[in-house]
Structures are given as structure tokens and as C-alpha cells.
KEDO-103928 format. One line per field, with one value per residue (C-alpha): x, y, z; residue number from 0. Coordinates in steps of 0.25 Angstrom, whole numbers. Each point is the difference from the previous one (the first is absolute). Example, Ala and Ser with C-alpha at 12.3 -4.5 7.8 and 13.67 -1.06 7.14 Angstrom:
<pts>
px [49_6] .
py [-18_14] .
pz [31_-2] .
k [0_1] .
</pts>
This chain:
<pts>
px [109_-10_-8_12_5_-14_0_14_-5_-13_9_10_-11_-8_11_3_-13_-5_0_-11_-12_-15_-11_-12_-12_-7_-11_5_-10_3_-6_-8_-8_-2_12_3_15_9_7_-9_6_-11_-10_-11_-12_-13_-11_-8_13_2_15_5_12_6_8_7_-13_-12_-6_-6_-9_1_-10_7_-4_4_4_-9_8_-3_6_2_-7_3_-13_-8_1_-5_12_12_9_13_3_14_-2_11_-7_-13_-8_-13_-7_-14_-8_12_11_11_8_14_2_12_-5_-14_6_-10_-12_-12_-11_-14_-3_-14_-2_8_6_14_5_13_7_4_-8_13_15_7_12_3_7_-13_-5_9_-3_5_-6_-12_4_-9_5_-12_-15_-2_13_6_13_1_13_3_14_8_-13_-9_-15_-6_-15_-11_-11_-10_3_5_11_13_14_11_15_13_10_15_6_8_7_-9_-15_-5_-11_-7_0_-5_-3_1_-5_11_-8_-12_-1_13_3_12_-2_9_4_8_11_0_0_-9_-9_-6_-13_-8_-16_-4_10_3_14_10_16_10_4_14_7_-6_9_-7_-7_-10_-10_-11_-7_-2_-5_-1_2_-1_11_8_-3_4_5_0_8_10_11_-7_-8_4_-6_-3_-2_-10_7_13_2_8_1_4_9_-5_-8_-3_9_-9_-8_-14_-13_-10_-3_-13_-2_-5_-3_5_13_4_-1_2_11_-2_12_1_9_-12_-7_5_-5_5_-2_1_5_12_2_-1_-2_-6_-1_-15_-2_-15_-5_-14_-10_6_13_8_9_3_12_5_-13_-2_-12_-5_-10_-6_-14_-5_-16_-6_-3_14_2_13_1_12_3_10_9_-3_-7_-13_-7_5_-10_1_-8_4_-10_5_11_-7_9_15_3_14_6_9_13_10_14_-3_-13_-1_-8_-11_-3_-11_2_-14_-2_-8_0_6_5_4_5_2_12_4_0_-11_1_-8_-2_2_1_16_-2_2_4_3_-2_5_-10_11_11_-10_8_-4_8_-3_2_5_-9_-12_4_-5_-15_-10_0_-15_-1_7_-4_6_0_-1_15_1_6_-3_-6_-3_-6_1_-5_10_10_-8_2_11_5_7_13_3_13_6_-11_-4_-10_-1_-9_-10_-4_-8_10_-10_0_-12_7_2_-8_-11_1_10_-10_-3_-11_-3_7_-9_7_-6_3_10_11_-9_-2_-11_6_-12_5_-6_-2_5_-10_3_13_2_15_8_10_6_1_-1_-10_-12_-14_-13_-11_-13_-13_-14_9_5_12_-3_9_3_-3_5_-4_-3_-5_0_-11_-3_-7_11_-8_9_-4_6_-3_2_-4_-12_-6_2_3_-2_7_-6_4_9_-12_-3_-15_-2_2_-5_-2_-6_-11_-4_-13_-3_2_15_5_14_1_10_7_13_5_12_-2_-4_-1_-7_-5_-2_-15_4_-5_7_4_2_6_-2_3_-14_-2_-1_-8_-3_-2_-7_6_-12_-12_7_-5_7_1_4_6_4_5_-6_3_14_1_4_7_-5_12_4_14_3_-8_5_-8_3_-3_-14_-5_3_2_12_0_12_-6_3_-3_5_-3_-15_-5_-13_-6_-7_-9_-7_4_7_12_13_10_14_8_14_-4_-1_15_-2_12_-10_-16_4_3_4_-6_5_6_-5_5_-3_12_-2_1_-12_8_-6_8_-6_9_-3_6_8_6_-8_-8_2_-9_-7_-15_-2_9_-7_-8_-9_-3_-9_-4_-14_0_-10_-8_-2_-8_10_-8_-13_-2_-13_-1_14_5_6_-10_12_-9_11_-7_11_-6_-14_-10_-12_-2_-12_-2_-12_-9_6_15_-3_13_9_13_6_15_6_13_3_14_6_15_4_-3_-13_-3_-5_-10_-14_-11_-16_-10_-15_-10_-10_-15_6_8_-7_15_14_9_9_14_9_11_-8_2_-13_-15_-8_-16_-9_-14_-2_-15_0_1_11_10_13_12_7_14_8_15_8_15_10_-1_-15_-4_-14_-2_-12_1_-9_3_-14_-4_-14_-5_-12_-6_-8_-13_-4_-8_-14_4_6_-8_-1_-6_-10_-3_-2_-9_-9_0_-5_-11_-5_0_-9_-9_-1_-3_-9_-7_-2_-4_-11_-3_-3_-6_-10_-3_-4_-8_-7_-5_-4_-7_-7_-7_-2_-6_-8_-6_-3_-4_-11_-3_-1_-9_-10_1_-2_-12_-5_4_-7_-11_1_4_-14_-6_8_-2_-16_2_8_-10_-10_8_2_-15_-3_11_-5_-13_5_8_-12_-8_10_1_-15_0_10_-6_-13_7_7_-13_-6_11_0_-15_3_10_-9_-10_10_2_12_13_8_-9_-2_15_2_-10_6_13_-8_-6_14_6_-12_3_15_-4_-9_10_11_-10_-2_15_0_-9_10_7_14_7_10_-4_6_2_1_-13_-7_4_-4_-14_-3_5_-8_-13_3_1_-13_-6_5_-3_-15_-2_9_8_13_11_13_7_3_15_3_15_-2_10_-5_0_2_-6_-2_-7_-6_-13_-7_-11_9_7_-13_-4_13_-2_-14_4_11_-7_-12_8_7_-14_-4_12_10_-7_-13_-3_5_12_7_14_-7_6_-1_11_0_11_3_14_6_16_7_-13_-8_-12_2_-13_0_-12_4_-7_4_-11_0_3_-6_3_-2_-7_-10_-3_-2_-11_-8_2_8_6_14_0_-7_11_11_-6_-2_13_6_-9_7_14_3_2_-5_8_-9_6_-10_11_-3_-13_-2_9_-4_10_-3_9_-6_8_-4_0_-2] .
py [65_11_-12_-6_13_1_-14_2_13_-7_-12_10_9_-11_-7_14_3_-14_2_11_-4_3_-2_-7_-1_-12_-8_-15_-11_-12_-11_10_2_-15_-2_-16_1_12_-5_9_-6_4_12_5_7_-3_8_3_5_-11_-3_-15_-5_-14_-5_-14_-2_3_11_13_10_14_10_11_-5_-15_-11_-12_-13_-11_-13_-13_-11_-14_-6_13_-1_15_6_5_-11_5_10_3_10_7_9_7_7_6_0_4_-10_-10_0_-8_-7_-7_-9_-9_-14_1_8_12_1_10_6_4_11_2_-15_-2_-11_-6_-7_-6_2_-14_-11_-8_2_-10_10_3_13_5_-2_10_14_13_13_3_11_7_1_8_1_-15_-7_-4_-7_-9_-3_-13_-8_-1_4_10_-2_10_1_6_5_1_-14_-7_-6_-4_0_-5_5_-6_10_-3_-11_5_-7_7_1_12_8_13_11_12_5_12_3_6_1_-5_-15_-1_-2_0_-12_3_-15_-3_-10_4_15_7_-7_6_-6_3_-3_0_-11_-5_-1_4_3_6_15_-2_13_-1_-9_-1_-13_4_10_4_12_10_14_7_15_5_-8_-4_-12_-1_-13_-5_-14_-7_10_13_10_2_7_-5_9_-5_9_-4_-12_5_-4_8_-3_-3_12_-5_-12_-8_-13_5_-6_9_13_8_14_10_11_6_4_-11_-15_-9_-10_-12_-9_-9_11_10_10_12_11_2_13_-2_14_1_-14_4_-11_1_-11_-1_-1_-5_5_-5_7_-5_6_-13_1_-10_2_-13_-6_-9_4_-12_8_14_2_15_3_14_4_3_-12_-8_-13_-8_-15_-3_-11_-3_15_-3_11_15_10_15_9_13_9_-7_9_14_7_0_-3_3_-6_9_-5_5_-5_-5_-6_-15_-6_-6_14_9_15_7_13_12_13_6_13_3_13_3_-10_-14_-1_-7_2_-10_-3_-13_-9_2_15_10_-6_7_-8_3_-5_0_-7_-8_2_3_9_-1_12_-1_9_-6_-14_-8_6_2_12_3_13_10_15_11_14_13_1_-14_-7_-14_-4_-13_-6_-14_-9_3_8_14_10_-1_9_-2_7_-3_6_-10_-11_-1_2_10_-5_6_-9_3_5_2_16_9_3_-13_-10_-6_-14_-8_-7_10_-6_12_13_11_11_13_15_9_-11_-7_-17_-6_-13_-9_-10_-13_5_14_6_11_9_11_1_12_-4_13_2_-15_2_-10_6_-8_-1_-2_-5_7_3_-15_-8_-9_-12_-10_8_-11_8_15_5_14_0_9_11_1_-8_-8_-15_-8_-15_-5_-12_10_2_10_16_11_13_12_15_-3_-7_-13_-1_-15_-13_-13_-13_-14_4_13_0_-10_11_3_-11_-7_-15_0_11_-5_8_-6_6_14_5_8_-3_9_3_5_-12_-3_-16_-5_-13_-6_-14_-4_4_13_12_11_13_12_12_9_-8_-7_-13_-13_-14_-12_-11_-13_-14_-5_-8_7_6_-13_8_14_4_12_4_10_6_5_5_-2_9_-7_3_-14_-2_-10_-6_-7_-9_-14_-8_7_12_3_11_6_4_13_0_-13_-2_-14_-5_-8_-7_-3_-10_-6_-8_11_3_9_-1_-6_0_8_15_11_13_13_-8_7_10_5_8_11_-10_-7_-12_-7_-6_-9_-7_-12_-11_-5_12_9_1_11_1_10_-2_2_-12_-10_-10_-10_-13_4_-14_-5_-16_-10_-7_-15_-10_-10_-10_-3_-8_-8_-1_5_-11_3_-5_1_3_8_12_10_-3_-1_11_-7_-11_-8_-5_-8_6_-8_6_13_3_6_8_7_1_12_8_11_-2_13_-5_13_2_-9_2_14_-6_3_-9_3_-11_-1_-12_6_-5_-1_11_13_9_-2_-6_11_-1_-8_-9_-13_-10_-9_1_-10_-1_-10_-4_5_-1_-9_11_7_10_7_1_13_3_13_4_11_1_2_16_-1_2_-8_-4_-3_-15_-7_-17_-6_-14_-5_-10_-9_-5_-13_-1_-14_-9_4_15_-2_5_-14_-5_12_-1_-16_3_10_-8_-11_7_6_-15_-4_11_-3_-15_5_9_-11_-10_9_4_-13_-4_14_-6_-14_6_10_-11_-8_14_3_-13_1_13_-4_-11_8_11_-8_-6_15_4_-12_4_15_-3_-8_11_10_-6_-3_15_4_-9_7_15_-3_-7_13_10_-8_1_15_3_-8_7_13_-4_-5_12_9_-8_0_15_1_-7_6_14_-6_-3_13_6_-8_2_15_2_-9_10_12_-6_-3_11_-7_6_-13_-9_11_0_-15_-1_12_-8_-13_9_4_-13_-5_12_-3_-15_6_9_-11_-9_11_0_-15_0_5_-10_3_-8_11_13_14_2_14_2_-9_7_13_-3_-9_9_11_-9_-4_16_3_-12_6_15_-4_-2_10_12_-2_1_1_2_-12_0_-10_-4_-12_-5_-2_-13_-10_-11_-13_-13_1_-3_13_-3_-2_14_7_-6_4_15_1_-5_10_12_-2_-1_13_6_-6_2_10_14_6_10_6_8_4_-6_-13_-9_-14_-4_-13_-4_-12_-3_-12_-5_-13_-7_5_10_8_8_10_6_11_10_11_-2_-2_-14_-13_-13_-13_-5_11_-4_-14_2_7_-8_-12_9_0_-15_-1_9_-9_-12_5_5_-14_-5_9_-6_15_7_11_10_10_13_9_7_13_-2_-15_-6_-12_-5_-13_-7_-10_-9_4_-9_3] .
pz [-98_7_6_5_7_6_6_5_7_6_5_7_5_5_7_7_5_4_13_2_6_-2_11_-5_10_-1_7_3_-1_7_9_8_-12_-2_-10_3_-5_-2_-13_-10_-12_-10_0_-11_0_-6_-7_12_7_10_2_0_6_-2_11_5_7_-8_-9_7_-4_6_2_8_12_1_-9_-3_-2_-10_4_-6_6_-5_2_-7_-15_-1_8_-6_-4_7_11_-4_-10_-9_-10_-2_-11_-1_-14_-1_9_2_10_-6_11_-2_11_5_-3_-7_-12_-5_6_-1_8_-7_9_-4_2_12_-6_-2_-11_-6_-13_-1_6_0_-3_-9_0_16_-3_-3_13_6_-4_3_-8_-7_-11_-9_-14_-6_2_-6_4_13_4_10_6_5_3_-12_-9_-4_-4_-10_3_-9_8_-11_-6_14_-9_7_-5_7_-2_6_5_-2_7_11_12_10_1_-11_0_-7_10_-9_-14_-7_-15_-7_-14_-8_4_6_15_9_11_13_4_13_-7_-15_0_-10_-10_-12_-3_-12_4_-16_-3_14_-3_11_1_10_0_-3_5_14_9_14_-1_13_-4_8_-5_-12_-1_-13_0_-14_-8_12_7_15_4_15_1_9_-3_2_-9_-15_-11_-15_-12_-9_-11_0_8_10_14_12_12_14_4_14_3_10_-4_-4_0_-7_-6_1_-6_10_-9_-13_6_9_4_12_1_9_4_12_6_0_-10_-8_-7_-14_-8_-15_-4_9_5_14_9_15_10_4_15_4_13_5_8_13_-5_-2_-11_-12_-6_-7_-3_-12_-9_-8_-9_-1_-4_-3_-2_-6_13_6_7_-1_6_2_3_9_4_16_3_-7_-9_0_-4_-4_-6_-7_8_13_4_-1_12_0_15_6_13_10_-1_9_4_14_-4_0_-11_8_7_-6_1_1_-8_5_-6_-12_-6_-14_-7_-15_-1_2_14_9_14_9_15_5_12_-3_0_-11_-13_-14_-12_-14_-10_-11_6_9_13_14_10_16_8_14_7_3_-5_12_0_-11_-9_-1_-7_-10_-3_-7_5_-8_-2_-6_12_3_13_6_12_7_11_10_-8_1_-10_-11_-10_-13_-4_-15_2_9_-3_14_10_12_12_10_12_12_12_10_0_-6_-13_-5_-8_9_-4_-8_-8_-12_-9_-9_-4_-6_-7_4_-4_6_1_10_1_8_6_2_12_5_14_2_-10_-10_1_-9_-4_-5_-10_1_16_3_11_3_3_3_-8_6_-9_6_13_2_-4_-12_-1_-11_-12_-11_-12_-6_-12_-6_-9_-13_10_9_11_8_4_11_2_14_9_4_-12_-12_3_-10_1_-8_-1_13_8_3_-5_-1_6_-7_7_-1_10_-9_-6_-11_-11_4_9_-2_-2_12_9_-3_-13_-7_-14_-6_-14_-9_-14_-13_4_14_7_12_2_14_3_13_8_-4_-15_-9_1_-12_7_-8_7_-6_5_12_-5_0_-8_7_-5_7_-3_-13_-13_-5_13_9_11_5_9_-10_3_-12_-11_-14_-11_-15_-12_-2_14_5_14_3_14_7_11_7_-12_-12_-8_-2_-11_0_-13_4_-13_4_14_-3_7_-6_9_-3_9_0_-11_-9_3_13_10_10_4_12_-1_10_5_-6_-11_-14_-9_-13_-7_-10_-12_5_5_13_12_10_11_9_8_-11_-8_-9_-14_-10_-12_-9_1_-14_-4_8_-9_5_-7_-11_-3_6_4_-6_10_0_8_2_10_5_13_3_16_1_-10_-14_-10_-11_-13_-7_4_-4_-15_3_-3_7_11_4_14_7_10_10_-3_8_6_-11_1_-11_0_-10_-2_-9_-7_6_2_6_14_0_14_-4_-9_3_-4_0_-4_-2_-2_-10_4_15_3_-1_0_-1_12_6_-6_8_-3_2_-12_4_2_5_-2_7_-3_-15_-3_-14_-11_-9_6_-6_9_-3_6_-3_4_1_-2_11_-2_3_-14_-4_-14_-7_-2_8_1_-2_4_-3_10_-1_12_-4_7_6_-10_6_-2_-14_-13_-5_11_1_-15_2_12_-7_-13_9_6_-14_-4_12_-3_-14_4_10_-8_-12_10_6_-14_-4_14_-2_-14_6_11_-9_-8_12_6_-13_1_14_-2_-11_9_12_-8_-6_14_5_-11_5_13_-1_-8_13_8_-8_2_15_1_-6_12_10_-6_0_16_3_-5_7_13_-1_-2_12_8_-4_3_14_3_-4_10_11_-1_0_13_6_-4_6_13_1_-2_12_8_-3_4_12_4_-2_10_10_11_7_-6_4_-7_-12_-2_0_-11_-8_0_-4_-12_-4_0_-9_-9_-1_-3_-11_-5_-2_-6_-10_-2_-1_-12_-8_-11_5_12_2_7_0_15_0_-8_8_13_-5_-4_12_10_-7_1_15_3_-7_7_14_-3_-3_16_6_-5_-4_11_-8_-14_-8_-7_-11_-4_-10_-9_-14_-8_12_-6_7_2_14_8_-2_10_11_-3_-1_13_6_-4_4_15_1_-7_10_12_-4_-1_13_9_-5_-1_8_-10_-13_0_-13_6_3_-11_-5_-10_-7_-9_-9_-5_-6_2_-1_-3_11_1_12_4_11_7_9_9_8_11_14_-2_7_7_-5_11_1_-15_3_11_-10_-13_-7_-10_3_1_-14_-6_7_-5_-15_-1_5_-12_-10_5_5_12_7_10_9_7_8_8_-9_-6_-7_-11_-5_-11_-8_-9_-10_-11_-13_-12_-14] .
k [0_1_2_3_4_5_6_7_8_9_10_11_12_13_14_15_16_17_18_19_20_21_22_23_24_25_26_27_28_29_30_31_32_33_34_35_36_37_38_39_40_41_42_43_44_45_46_47_48_49_50_51_52_53_54_55_56_57_58_59_60_61_62_63_64_65_66_67_68_69_70_71_72_73_74_75_76_77_78_79_80_81_82_83_84_85_86_87_88_89_90_91_92_93_94_95_96_97_98_99_100_101_102_103_104_105_106_107_108_109_110_111_112_113_114_115_116_117_118_119_120_121_122_123_124_125_126_127_128_129_130_131_132_133_134_135_136_137_138_139_140_141_142_143_144_145_146_147_148_149_150_151_152_153_154_155_156_157_158_159_160_161_162_163_164_165_166_167_168_169_170_171_172_173_174_175_176_177_178_179_180_181_182_183_184_185_186_187_188_189_190_191_192_193_194_195_196_197_198_199_200_201_202_203_204_205_206_207_208_209_210_211_212_213_214_215_216_217_218_219_220_221_222_223_224_225_226_227_228_229_230_231_232_233_234_235_236_237_238_239_240_241_242_243_244_245_246_247_248_249_250_251_252_253_254_255_256_257_258_259_260_261_262_263_264_265_266_267_268_269_270_271_272_273_274_275_276_277_278_279_280_281_282_283_284_285_286_287_288_289_290_291_292_293_294_295_296_297_298_299_300_301_302_303_304_305_306_307_308_309_310_311_312_313_314_315_316_317_318_319_320_321_322_323_324_325_326_327_328_329_330_331_332_333_334_335_336_337_338_339_340_341_342_343_344_345_346_347_348_349_350_351_352_353_354_355_356_357_358_359_360_361_362_363_364_365_366_367_368_369_370_371_372_373_374_375_376_377_378_379_380_381_382_383_384_385_386_387_388_389_390_391_392_393_394_395_396_397_398_399_400_401_402_403_404_405_406_407_408_409_410_411_412_413_414_415_416_417_418_419_420_421_422_423_424_425_426_427_428_429_430_431_432_433_434_435_436_437_438_439_440_441_442_443_444_445_446_447_448_449_450_451_452_453_454_455_456_457_458_459_460_461_462_463_464_465_466_467_468_469_470_471_472_473_474_475_476_477_478_479_480_481_482_483_484_485_486_487_488_489_490_491_492_493_494_495_496_497_498_499_500_501_502_503_504_505_506_507_508_509_510_511_512_513_514_515_516_517_518_519_520_521_522_523_524_525_526_527_528_529_530_531_532_533_534_535_536_537_538_539_540_541_542_543_544_545_546_547_548_549_550_551_552_553_554_555_556_557_558_559_560_561_562_563_564_565_566_567_568_569_570_571_572_573_574_575_576_577_578_579_580_581_582_583_584_585_586_587_588_589_590_591_592_593_594_595_596_597_598_599_600_601_602_603_604_605_606_607_608_609_610_611_612_613_614_615_616_617_618_619_620_621_622_623_624_625_626_627_628_629_630_631_632_633_634_635_636_637_638_639_640_641_642_643_644_645_646_647_648_649_650_651_652_653_654_655_656_657_658_659_660_661_662_663_664_665_666_667_668_669_670_671_672_673_674_675_676_677_678_679_680_681_682_683_684_685_686_687_688_689_690_691_692_693_694_695_696_697_698_699_700_701_702_703_704_705_706_707_708_709_710_711_712_713_714_715_716_717_718_719_720_721_722_723_724_725_726_727_728_729_730_731_732_733_734_735_736_737_738_739_740_741_742_743_744_745_746_747_748_749_750_751_752_753_754_755_756_757_758_759_760_761_762_763_764_765_766_767_768_769_770_771_772_773_774_775_776_777_778_779_780_781_782_783_784_785_786_787_788_789_790_791_792_793_794_795_796_797_798_799_800_801_802_803_804_805_806_807_808_809_810_811_812_813_814_815_816_817_818_819_820_821_822_823_824_825_826_827_828_829_830_831_832_833_834_835_836_837_838_839_840_841_842_843_844_845_846_847_848_849_850_851_852_853_854_855_856_857_858_859_860_861_862_863_864_865_866_867_868_869_870_871_872_873_874_875_876_877_878_879_880_881_882_883_884_885_886_887_888_889_890_891_892_893_894_895_896_897_898_899_900_901_902_903_904_905_906_907_908_909_910_911_912_913_914_915_916_917_918_919_920_921_922_923_924_925_926_927_928_929_930_931_932_933_934_935_936_937_938_939_940_941_942_943_944_945_946_947_948_949_950_951_952_953_954_955_956_957_958_959_960_961_962_963_964_965_966_967_968_969_970_971_972_973_974_975_976_977_978_979_980_981_982_983_984_985_986_987_988_989_990_991_992_993_994_995_996_997_998_999_1000_1001_1002_1003_1004_1005_1006_1007_1008_1009_1010_1011_1012_1013_1014_1015] .
</pts>
């Protein structure tokens, strides 16, 4: 009885609130993403995380970016057998497929191979399949027309059971386990069947009347049943069936969480709460704000990363994620507003109550946070309310574009207005941008073109305020920091007022240490550490007021737009900024940015200036062109899951190679296959456009690539070798994981660079060397024997010849000794004869008184003595002559001969190189020296003086002997000498006979330089 009362209560309650609605933000995936047909009848997710979709026009695999289709081809036996797909289920490595005309098929993902459960169908009903249902880890149920097939995955056994006979086509749509080995089968025409997996017995559930059953959901002892009549429950304990909880023909049930489930019908989707029976109509809204209310959901699939997938009839695939709607968005709705009109929100103000004041393009609005209602005020409703301020008396003031200054009267709930009236004591400009509360009941009113005016709230008088003696226009924002300094943000930079004096101006043109990102300042705030944060039209600036040093932040990863409208700072010192592309958050601990966009639930990507507020509870408010967002930054939870990265395909010369790269750990390529493109994806289905990738090819790239959204990389001209492609990815929140996808690449060298070829070549060379060595060894042995024989014969011949030669040498030696004796005797006789001639000439000379004749005889005597000395030298046993020693001895002899007749007229200086050994005609050399020394003695000097000098040198260079005979006398002419003697002609002739040259210079004394070839 209590259960019946509960069911009746749920029934009445559900009917009373069935029209309540809940909006679910979705991403719609359709033909723009590559889905060929929008009837997504079947969904499943495989073990890698890919989503598979079955449509009436093929099978599709989805990676978060696009669909990859698998289509049937009549002439391709390896393709999917049928394009019309009604059911899918992924189990381990196999994707099971229920097709419209080819029965049950499968796809072995790791082998990239399709197969059929049956090759042929004797029963045509089995060729029309509807569902793939899992009974347990080992057993699958295949639903076909009027039959079911029980398939044992381990043994591959198949058992076919016929469904109860009906007038219409009957098939199983769902299954639920109600006890051990006992399952309920939902059928389209025969109600609920009870099936025992152990005994294979089946029977009808008698007390359930509806014959068209589509889905089950078991929650404890209650089984929720979706049928053609609507939603009912069955109590497993007492067997009672409830009445209709939702009077709508239903198609499927899907558990959302422990508290609720989704109910799908042809008229839309509902959310059912188990405990209360509350039912809400689900309205789906996509990123383009398109609403889907009565869409038919064919199937739900949920993964463990917060993703929910919904296949629809005619609208493609819907996707939602529990981490997607981070921000609550509120659109401004007014009675006079049309649905297609947007109302932009600018400043906020909130006291300690439930009223949120906001300035909009429709003037000043008051929003009740509890009732979620808006009130528009008539004063200033045609302008833009641009600022709020509360004075020291607690009075609310507001300023607007075109609407001047306004004061709120809480008693009458109206605004009093001040406008420019042309007098001195009036507002200088009707465009009030900022109101700054000051002491002593004064307000500074900052206007667009009228500068700053001080307004006394008691006397209602206006007084101009000059900054550094000048009018300052367009003060958009102000900040009173913790040190009681006043900061003004303008179009002309940032101004600081300290101790009542304007002490500092910060500009973009300041020195690098204290410059701004731009002079147009839109936002100011101070963090917990006393740092001043400045938002400009071109970036973010952090200012340290103690050192006046600034840090500049420009557009970068996580900060895609650097036009900063408003800055709010949370309790963790994170800097929240509204921009023209969503909200960006700076983590000051590591200087990294994070970006949130419309896809995260924001009112729009574009926000407005001055439209940011933090209330006393820490709630943030940001306004933009399509309403506003309110949230507690502590409650913003980012996607915590890190995606896996897969290499999905490889292209060779921009053409897919189709090697099932998804399941490969390594790939081989020929050296000629040198233009390779790798396509990869990280399975991050929430905001995949925010996912960043980095890659690096080990043994080719030195560093990781910069983070980017690029999902492919091309390498060209890879040298033969081994490489490893590494890829990593962040999730949509910018968090990088430690998991790195690796793919080993082997570039095979050409045949002439392979190890086998090199080994073969080396082996062949070794073989050739060994063969050559053996051949040479054998040849040497043969040659050695032959040589030994030849040597023996020649040795014997040489022995005989040596004996003959020895006898001949003895004869020659005797002859040589005889010749030497004769030569000595001849030399002795020649020397004696020359001595006799010399003595005769000497006697003759002494008896002649004519000096000229006497001189001739003396010269003749000297020549004979020179021949005699040379003859003595030639009597030595050697053919080679030491030129230095010869010249020294010979010169001494000549000088002795000359000084016998006359006294010396000069000093002799010798510079003779030692050990000049030459084969040379020494007789001619001696005669040449005799002639030249004699000429010096005769012609160079008249009498002796110590400075008179005759120098004789002998040097060897480059195979030549250079003999230089030089004096410092008065010199002579060759003609004068020739008249008196033939000496110089003899010298030239003898030098010519020696194959030498002589050069004579008498310009300063006489220098005779003789060059004679020297052979050794």
C-alpha cells in the first residue's frame, strides 16, 4: 500500500510540473563536421575513446574535430557490407554493427577489417538487424527481425531464438538484468519477455499490458519502463506496476546520475528525478543559440570524462560536457525588447542585498537576483549608463553617456538628473564617464570632453579640477589603492595622485622599466601584494609602485585578445580580464594564461568597458554585448582530464598510405619515400579548438615545436636511419600531461647502403684478399723453388767467375802499382824540370836591367811555379779537391813568390767556406788565381799601406762555387792590361773551359767574381 501511494504521488506530481524546463548547452555536430547523414541512429565509444556513429548513409568515426566515414562499396569486399546502420556496440577490439540488409557485421579495428557474422542467411529475418545488446562480459544479444541471436564471444557459438509471433515486425530494443541469469527483453510488439540465459527459456511478463516496450532503467528494486504509452515503473519486490508517470510515447531512458535520468520521446527529451518524480522538459541550445525543443533522441552514450553524446533523428549528434557550462549567463529581458535585440551591459553596482544595479544601452536597470526580474528607469533610458558610485552618505549616483549625472532616491525609487545648461555652475559635459567619491561631500565627475568637475553634494555646485594645471578629459577608470593614492586611467596614460599632489604620469613612451602597453587605460585594480594592474587597449601591465617598474603582457597563448576592458582579482591572486575574445585569467605564480569563451557558457566572446564588479561575497560580474555572467571564481572547475594523442593517418607525397596507423607502434619507409605527413588528434571533445600540440622527431629535431593547434607535421628528405616521432597535447584548459605518443620510424637505406650489402661487400673483399693471398703464397713457393735452383746455378757460375776475377784483379793491381810508381817518377822529374826552368828564369831575371823585361820573366816564373804547385796537388790519390784548403795554400805560395822580388803592397784577407769538395780541373783554377793575384800586385797599389787590402772568398751555393777576388786599389782598365800582357784573355778562356762565368767590376777597386760548377 505505501508503494502504491508513492507511485500515485509521483504520478500526480509529475503531471503537474511536466512543463518545467531546463536548458542544456550542447555542441551540434552535423554535415559541417563531415557527418554524411543526420539520422544518427546508433552510437558507441571504443576503448581508445573514439565515438562511432551509425547513420542511414554509412559508419562514422569522430575524433572531436571531424567525422571519418566508412562506406559500403559493391566492388570492394573489404568495405563495410551495408551503409544503413541501426545498432552499434564496441567490445574490446571489435565494433559490432547491426545493419539494415546484411545482418550483423563486425569491424576488427586493430586489423582494419570488416567481417560478417553469417556468410549467407538461410533465414532472411536474420539479415535485418536492429540492436547490439550486451548481456554480460561473455555474451551478446543481437536483435534482428522477429528473432534474437545469443552470441558467446569466447566460443563464438551462436544460438537463434524466435520471438513471439505478431501481426507486425517484432524486434528487441533493450535488455535489463533483473536477477542472476534472468533478463527482461523489451520488444516492439510482444511486450516484455523474461529470458533465462542459463536455460534459454523465455516467457511473457504477464502483468505488464503494453506491447510496445522500448527501454529499461533499473534503479534499486524499481525498473523504469519506457513504452508506447509513456513512463511506468515495475517493483521487483512485489510485482506492482505503476500508472503512467509521463503520458507521452517514449523511446529510451538513460541515467544522468544517481538522482535522475533522461527520457527520450518523439516529442522531445525530459529530465526525471527519482526521489521526487519531478519532470522537466529539456531544451537544447547550441553554440549559435539555436534552440532544439522537440528533437527525437535515438540513443545516449556517456563516457567517464564528462561527455554525453546524443544521436538524434534528423539533427545529427548532440554533445554536452559537465565541465562546459562554467558560467551562468543572464540575458537582459525587458517588456519593450524584441527577441532578436541584444542589450549590452556596462557597469555594475551591488550592495549587501539581492539587488544588482547595471548600466546598459537601455539606461539604468535594477535586477532582482532572487526573482530574476529586471526594472528599467525612465530617467536616462535613452542613453548608456556608464558608471555608478556611492558617496559617504550612502547615496547612489550614476553617470551616463548623454544623460549627465543622476542621483537615486530610494523612497520614490526614481532618479534626479543634472545636465549641462550653459552656465558656469552646471555640469561641463553630459557624457559622464567616471564618478569618484571624495571627502567632505564631494564627487569628482570625469567627463568625455569637459574635464573633471568637483560636485558638492550639499550645495550642488560645480568646480573645475585641473591636473598639473591642465584640463584632463576621458578619465575612464580610477583606483584608490591601499596606500590612499588615487590613480586615474585616461586616454593619455595613467596619473597618480599622492598626498594631494600629482606625482607621476605613466605612458607607453616612458623608459622601458616603467612604460605601459598602451596609453589608453580601461581597467585598474590592486592585488593582495600591492601590485597595480593596468588594462589597456593593447595589453596588460603590472606596476610595482615601490620601484615604478612595470611588467608587460601582450597577446599570447591563453591571452588571444589583449584589449583589456575590466580587471578583477580573486582570492588566489589570479587576474581575471574581460576582452574582445572572452575572459582571460593570468596565474601570477607561473605567468600562464587561460582563456574562456562563449563555448564555456559566457554571454558572448565580446565584453564591454567598465563592465566588471566583485561583490562582498566574492561573486564576479562581467557584462558584454549579450547580457552578463555572474560566478564565484572558486567554483569554476576546468576539465581535469588529459587527452590521449593518436596518430590517425600518414600521408606519403600528400596521399594516404592506409596502413592502419592508429594501431601501429612503428612504420617502415623506403629511402625514396621521403615526403611524410603525420596527422594526429587528441581526444579532447570539450572545446577541441583550445587543445595545443607539440611534436618532436628524435634524431632529427633538436627541440619540441612551439605549442599550437596544428594537427599535422610534414618531414622531407629524412636520411636512412631510425627515428621516433613524439607528440603531446594539452587539454582545453591548457594543462599538459606526461603522456607522450611515440611512433617509431625506420627509413630503410637503398640496397647499396644496407648492412647486408655492406657485409656482403666486405665478405667478398675478404674472400678476394684471402684467395689472392693463397694464390700469391703458392706462386711464391713455386717461384722460390725456381729461384733457389737459379740462384744455385748462378752462384756456381759466380764462384767460377769470381775466381777468374780475383786472378785478373791481382794482375791489375800489379799493373796499377807499376803505373803509380811511374807517375811518381814522372811527377818528380816534371817537378825537377820545372824547378830548373824556374831557376834559370830567376837567374835570367837577375841579370837583366830592363824593368819591363824583368817583369815579364817574373810573371813567367810565377806561372811555372803555379803549374808546379798544381802538379803537386794532382799527385794526391783522390780526384776530389777541398776548394777552401786549396785556395788558402795556393794563395800563400803565390804571395811568398811575389814578396821575394818586391816588398808587399797590401794585406791579404781570406774568407773561405770549409769542406767545399768538388771534382774540378785544379790546374786551371790555380792559373786563374795566379793571374788575378799578380794583376792586383802589379796594378792595384803603388806602395804598401795598412789599409790596402786584397780579399779572396770562396762560397758554395746551389751546386756552384763562387770565388771572389776583390781589392780596394786604384783599379785598372782592361785595355791597359791587354797592352802589356795576355793574362786577362787567358783568365776568361780558362773560366770558359771550366764551364763557368767571370764578372769584373773596376769602378771601386777591382772585383772579380767567378762562378764554377761544383760536382761531387
